[in-house]
N, C-alpha and C positions, 0 to 999 in steps of 0.2 A: 666505414664503421661506426656507428653511433657513440657519441661522446657520454660518458656518465654525468653527473651533477655535480659533483665534485670538479672534475675537469673543467666544465662548464664555469662553476664559481670560481675556479682560477685563474679560465682562460680570457673572461669578459672584464674588458677596462671596466674601473667601478666610478669615475669621474666625472663621464659625462655619456649622454646619447648621440647617435649618428644624427646628421639633419635631419633626416627621413624618420627616424625614431622619436624625434623631439616633436615633428609633426603629427604623427601618430598617437601620442600623447595627449598633446592638444585635442586632436578629434576624438580619441575615447572620453574625454571631461565633455566634450559636446553632447555625443551621445548618450550618456550615462545622464546627465540633466536633461536630456528631450523626453526619453523613456521613462525618467521618474515623473517629470511632470505629467506625459501621458497616462500614465498609472494614477496620478493624483486626480488626473481633470475625468476619466471616466470612473471612478470612484465618488467623487465629489463634487464633479462638473454640472452645469447648467442644463440638466435633461430631469423628464418626469423621474421622481421616485430616488432621488441622492439625497443623501443626508448634509446638504450643504447647508441646512441652518444649524447644524451643532457646530460644525467648525467656524461657519459665520459668527456665531455668537464672540466666538474668540479671536477670530482673523476676519475683522471685515473685507468684505467684497473678496473673499479666498477664489471664487472660480474665475474672478477676472487677473488676480495675480497670477494664476497657475498658466492660463489662456495668455498672456503675456511672453511667459517663459518661454512656453512651446513655440510663439511666433517667433521670439528672439534668437532662439537656436537652431530652428527651421530655416529663418532667412540666411543665416550663416551657412547652414550646410548647403542650401540653393546654390549659391556663390562658390561655394566648393567646387560643387560637383558641375556647374556650368559656366562659371563667369572665366572669360579670358584674362592671362595674366596683365595684358595693356591695361586694362580697364579697374585692377585690383590696385592696392597700395601695394610699395616696394615689398614690403616682408612677408606679405601675405603667401598662402600656398594655396595650393589647387588639385582635384585629382589627377592633374597631368604628370604630377612628382612623384605619383607611386607607377607611373609607366602606364596609365588609361589615357582614352579620348575624353574630352569633354562631352557631357550628354546635351543630346537640343532636343528639347521637348517641350512644347507647347503649356501644358500643364504647370509643369516647375516653374515658368516667367509667371503664367496666374498667382500660383500659389504667393510667390514675392511681391507680384504687385500689389494683390489683396491684402497682405500684412502690411504694405507701405504705406496703403491708401488709410486702412481702417483700425491699424495699431500704431505706426510710428506717424504719423500726419499731424501738425498741430499750426494751425492760423486762426485767425479772426473769422473769417468767412468758411469754416471749411465744406460745407456743402456745396456753395458756390465755386471755391476753386476746384473741386474735382467731380463736377457734374458730367462734363465730356469724358473723363476718364471711368465713371462709373458705368457708361455704356457698354463699353469694353468689359469693365473688370467690376460685373455686379457685385453686390454686397450678399454675401452666403445666406439662404432662407433660414438655414440652422446651422448655428457655429457651433454648436456640440458634435453633430456626424461631421462638419468641414474639418473641425479641428483632429478630430482621431483621425480622419483620412490623410490629413498632414502629417502626422506623427507615422502612420504605417506606411507613406509613401517615402519619409526621408531613411527610414530603417530596410524597406524593399532597394535602395540605391546601393546602401552597402552589400547587399546578395549580389546584386547584378555585378558590382564593379568587381567584387572578388573573384567571380566567376569568369571573368575578362583579364585579369590581371597575368602575366609572365612570371613577375617577381614571385618565386615559391613562398619567400618567408612573409609578403606582405598581405599575400592571397591567403595565407592561411589567418595571420592577425585578423585582416578585415572580415574572414569569416567567424572568427571568434566573436568580434564585438559585435557582431551581429545576432549572432545567439545569445549574448549575455542580453544585448537590447530589447530584444524579443521577450525574452527571460522578464527582466525590468516590468517591461510595459503589463505583463501579464500579471505578474506576482507581488509585483513591488518589492516591500522590505523582506516578504517572506523568502525572496531570492538573495542569495549570499553573492554580492557581485562579487566576480573572478580577482584574487588576489594578483594574478599577473595584470589584472588592466588597473590597478590602483593608480593613484596620483604621485609616482615615487619613480624618478628617471632611472635609479639603481636596479629596482624590479622589474621595470619594464627593459630596460636592456639586457639583462638575464635570460627575459622570455623570448624576446627576438632573436637574440644568439642562440638560444636551445629549439628555435624553430630551424635554424638554420643547419646546427648540428645534426638534426634529425632526419634531417635528407637523405 
């Protein structure tokens, strides 16, 4: 029997989330930021007929700043879906914590390497240092198209993993996050980010608990 909202409010512990709940809360933040950056880049980014000049007059190098945000969150998410725990920092988590296998895909490794080489690399003789790497990981011909492709792939990973989850609560939560991120990417601020996916541990805890009670 499904529980009422009042039952949920009384039954849900207020002080903290479960470990997996905390992980999901952090994951929500990454996807909200990525989807917002993706929308900003599509709207203002480095492509023909975009009004980058208007925002550029107020915020210099706006397109580069937005691109950096896409790269930062995407690289972290690639690690979340692909990197073994032995290769991560002690307190980091990955998709295995939600009952899914790591994803082995060459295109995700390519995304991570391209971001590391072209956005997170700083040496005196940069070109000389990465010449050998450029052969294997060539610079994208069109950063605008490639950045949008990266965002879409990160969102697709949510849908892919949610369909494989056996945990009903996080299967539903991952799917909800995917739907919200897709709409934010398409509509920007015209889409109101769901209340249950806010940066609020109590709200998140009640949301996850409500899914469990709806089974």
